[in-house]
N, C-alpha and C positions, 0 to 999 in steps of 0.2 A: 328607556334603557340606560338610566343614570348610573354612574359609578361614583363612589364617594370621592370628593376632592382631596380629602386629607387621609393619610395613612401613616400611623406611627411606626417607626422602625427603630430597632435597637441599635443596629450598626449604622454608622454614618455612611451615606452613599458616596461612591467614588465619582469623580468628575465625568467619567464616561457614561455612567448610569444617568446622571443628571442631563447629559447631552442628549440621550435618547428621549428623555421626558420632554426636554425643551423642543427638540425637533418635532415630536409628535404634535405638540400644541401649535407650533409655528406652521407646520405643513397644513394642518386643518384650516388655519386662518388664511394662508397665502396660496396654497395649491402649487407652490413652486419649491422644488427640491433645493435649488441653489440658494434661494433667499432664506429658506427655512434653516439651511446649514449655517448661514451667516448669523441668523438670529440665535440659533442654538449656541454657537461659539460665544457670542456676546453675553447671552444669558448666563452661561456657566462662569464666565469671567467675573460677572457681577455677584453671583451667588457664592462662588468659591474662588475668590481672587488669588489666593495663594495655594490652590489645589486642595483646599479643605474648607468645608462649610463651618461657619462660625457656630460656637456652642449655643448661642442664644436663638438660633433658628430652630423652632420646634419641629417643623415638618419641611425638610429640604425639597421634597418632590413638589409639594403644593406651592412653595415659594418660587421654585424654578418655573412651574407652569404659569404663575402670575407674572413673573418678569418676562418670560418668553411671549406671553399673550400681549402684554403692553407694548413690547418692541414690535411685534408683528402688526398690531393694530396701527401703530404710528406709520409703519412702512406701507400698510395697505391703504391708509388714507392718502398718503403722498403719491401712491401709484395709481389712484383711482382714474385720473385722466388718461394715463397710459393704457390702462385696461380698456377704457371706453373707446380708445382709438386703435385698438388691436385689429389687424387685418384678418378678416374672416372669422371663423368660429374659434372661440377660446376653449381649450381643454387644459386640465392641470398637467404639470410635468409628471410623468408616470414613475411609479415605484415598481420595479420588476424583480421577480424572484423573492428571495427572503428579505429583500430590502424593507418590506412592510414591517419587519420585526425591529427596525430602527425606531419604531414608535415607543410606546410605554413598556415594551417587553413584558407582557403579562405572563404569569407563571403557569397557566393551564390552557388547554385547548379551547374551552368555552370563552375565556377572556380574549384569546387570539382571534376567534371568529368575530367577537364584538369589535375588536380593534379594526379588523378588516372591513367591517361594515362602515365604521366611521371614516375610513380612508378610501372607500370605493370611489371610482371615477364618477359614477352617477350622483353620489351624495355631494361630492365637491362641486360638480356642475350646478347642482341646486343651490349650494351655498353662495355661488357667484352671483346669484340674483339678489342677494341681500346687501344692505349697506354695511360698511365696516363695523359700525357699532352694533347693528342687528346680528351680524355674524358672530361677533365676540360674545354678546349676551346669550345667544342661542347655544353656542358651543360650550360656554362655561356652565350654564345651568342645565340644559337638556342632555348634553353629552358627557360632560365631566362631573356633573352633580354639585356644582358650587351653589350655595344659597344666593338669592338675588342680592342681598346686602354685600356679600363678598364680591360678586361679579361687578356690582356698581363701583366698588373701589378700584377694580382693575380697569374698568372702562373710563372712570372719571366722571361719574354721574350719580344721581340719587337712586335709592333702592326702588322707588316707584317707577322711575324712568327705565331702569334696567329690567324690571318686570314687564313693562310695556314693550320694550324692545324685543325681549325674548318671545312674548306672546305674538307680536306682529310677525316676527320671523317664522315662528311655528306655523302660523296660519298660511303664510306665503309658501313655505315648503310643502305643507299638506295639500294646498290647493293645486300645486303643480304635480304632486304625486297622485292626487285624486284619492287620498286615503289619510286616515289619522296616523300621525307619526309619533316621534319620541314622547314618552310619558304615557302611552296608552298600550304598552305591552308589545310594541313593534319597533324594530330598528328603523331609524330615519332613512336608511339607505335600502331597507328591505332585505330579508334573508336570502342568501344565494341559493339558487336551485341546485340540488345535489347532482343533477344530470349535466351541469354546465361543462365539466371537463370532457365528458363523452361527446357532447355536441360540438365542442371546439375541435376535437380530434376528427370528427366526421366532416366538419366544415372544411378543415385543411385538406382532407383527402379529396373532397368533392372539387375544391378549387384546383388542386394539383392535377386532377384527372380531367378537368374541364367538364364535369358532369352537371349540367344546368338543372336537370330534373331532381337530382339528389340534393342539390343546394336549395332548391325551392322547398323541399320537404322540411328543411331545417329552420326556415325563416318564418316569423310571424307575419300575418297579413299586413300589419302596419309597421313593419320593421323600418328602422331609420339608420342610415350610415352617415356619420359626421367625420370630417377630416379637419385637422388643425395643421395648416402649413405656415401660418403666420406671415404669409407673403414672402417666404424664404425658400420656396421650392419651385422648380420649373414646371410649366404646364404639362399635364398628363401624369404627374406623379401622385397628386392628391386631389380629392374633390374640392372644388372651390365653395360649394354650398351643400347643405344637407340633401341627401337623396332618400326619399321615402317610398315604401311599397315593396312587397315581396319580389315581384318580377323585375322592376327597375334596379333594385339592389343586386339581385342575383346576376342579371345580365352585365351589370357594370363590373362586378368582381370577377366573374368568369371571363369577361372580355379582356380585362387587364392581363390575366394569365395567358389567354389565347393570343394576345398581341406580342407575346414573346418577352414579357417583362423578365429581366434577369434577376429574379428574386424568389425566395422561398419562405414559407411560413413555418414557424415552430411554436408549439404550445408553451405557454409560460404563465406564471402568476403575475397579473398586472393589478397593482393596488390591492393585493390580497385575494383576488378572485381569478378563476381560470380565464386566460386571455391568450393573446398571440403576439409574437414579435416577428418582424420581417427582416431578413438579411439579404443583401445583394450577393449575387454569385461571384465566385472568384474571377470570372471572366471580365468583370468590371471593377475588380479590386476588393470585393467583399465589403464588410462593414454593416452596421445597423442602419436599417432604412426606416422602420416605424415600429410603434408599439400600439397594440389594439386592446382595448377593454371590451368585454362582451357581457351583455345583460341577457339573462334567460328567464322566461316565465312560462309556466304550463308546457314545458318541454320544447319550446321554440325560442330562437334568438330574436330578441326585441330591439336591441341596440348594438351597433358596432361603432366604437369611437376610436379613431386612429390619430395618434400624434406623429406627424411627419416633420414638423418644424425642427430642424437640427439644433436650434438653440435650446430646445427642451429635452434633447436626448443625449447631450454631451456627457452627462454624469453617468451614463449607463455603459457605454462601450465605444470603441472606435467607430466613426460614422461612415456611411456609404457615400460615394461620389454621386450625388443626385443628378448632376448634369450627364454623367456617363450612362446612368440608368435611363434617363429621358432620351438620350440619343439612340439607344438600342430600341426603345419602344417606338420612337418616330421612324426609325429605319425599317422596322418590321411592318409598321402600318403602311408606309410608302410602298414596300414590296407587294403587300397584299392588294393594294389598290392598282398597282401596275399589272398584276396578274389577272385582275378582273377586267381591265380595260381591253 
């Protein structure tokens, strides 16, 4: 699903247009909104230091992508140890709603769907299994359509090494997906199921009504629920390790609602695909609690990935008081146990 790296434009792009291009490249590399925004700002300052691109820059977008990728690569290499020491499961900082359009701002619906594939949570989780150089080589060649020789200059290696890095990354991504990916007529993230939005709506209704059987019908047999709290959430607010299987996931989700969690789910686009956001009730001060990406295949939900770590949600909205939410859940649990005694 390659797109050409270079595109000739008659009019010189404005800094804001270049910022979107830089953000898109950096976010794919880093999976962090805040870090990608920093990289985008620095990239635009280098490409257009006085608010205007120099006349000798033939393709400002391609040059901006190159600069942003180099900056992101340096940042990713320096952050590698921090990533490896992350508490619990790592998920990318979510883009919610039309925020996905802060990428390359493609002009048509087909290009927007392609961009959403590149920025999907599932794809970014796969990219996290690659080394920084593999990630850069794969994104530049397989996703952005850079020739290997051009990717090599960005990474700081030889054309042969860049080719090998991209090939190794492609095999690793394909092996984890269990299918051939980019370059073989399929998106590396997989095309979204057109029924996803409907399934999300039905999921939310089943959770709100505490309907376990209805929820079981929506989940794949091997569904997996992953939570990213980053060690920053109180017990009982997020899962500490992945939960697999239709019944365990359904019981966990319905149980959280039945325990009186003061929160509600709303459908939303998360990284360009139908997902959900959770907001705390006004009784505990309101605020954003979590953002969930949802993967769907064959009419069933296969993955639920929830970011609850407040450090990864600050860019979206005012945050919920997690301690207040946890106190309500603990209080409801205690009352239920007392009633049974």
